[in-house]
C-alpha positions, 0 to 999 in steps of 0.5 A, a space after each residue: 654722053 650721059 653721066 651715071 649716078 654712082 651714089 645716092 644720098 638717102 635722107 629722111 626728114 620729118 616736120 615736127 612743128 613750126 620750123 623744127 624738122 628732124 633729118 635722118 642721115 646715112 650712118 647717123 644713129 639718131 636724127 639731126 634737128 634743124 630749124 631757125 634762130 637769130 635773124 632767120 627766126 626774125 625774118 620768118 616771124 618765128 617766136 623763139 620763146 615758143 619754138 626753141 632756136 635751132 641750127 638752120 638748114 642754111 648753117 648746115 649747108 655752110 658747115 658742109 661746104 666748110 668741112 669738105 673744103 677743110 678735108 680737101 685742103 688738109 689732104 692736099 697739104 699732107 700729100 705734100 708733106 705738110 702736117 694738117 691734122 689735129 692742131 695744125 689746121 682749123 677753119 672759120 666759115 662765114 656764110 653771107 645771106 642776102 634776100 632774093 624775092 624776100 627769100 634768104 639765100 647764101 650768096 658767099 661763103 668765106 673760108 678762113 683757114 688757120 694753119 700752123 706751119 713752117 715759113 718755108 711751106 707757104 709757097 706750097 700752101 698758097 699753090 694748094 689754096 689756088 686749086 683745092 676747091 676744084 677737088 671738093 665735092 661740096 664746093 663744086 656742087 654749089 659753086 655756080 650759085 654761091 661764091 666761095 672765097 678761101 684765105 689762109 692765116 699763117 701761124 709760124 711753128 
């Protein structure tokens, strides 16, 4: 049985100059600039004195996965009565790239949650940590090619 498309993400991209692109996303009032910086600029031999360092497409991919996972994790916690809104849950995501045939490829995304919660909530939080990624659209979209590792650091309240 074939699946049916229920949503199409329509994004327009303009190449400006060198590595700089502008992406126009649904509901955004203006473009998002994408380019290269740091090791990516070095890899592509981009002179950052000529082309300003700009957030890379790979950074946006890591951020997309991290934001989706954070929302899914937080929603699942709140559904179980554990506060996860502003001030309770934050995430540090680290994308690790390796070169495949000299092409930088995201191989892993380490998701490090910081959660302020009561000690008696830890068992429930650990249980949610074990399954929440299966309910995250971005994580599921890339999980066959990118390892996603999730951890929680607790701060007792």
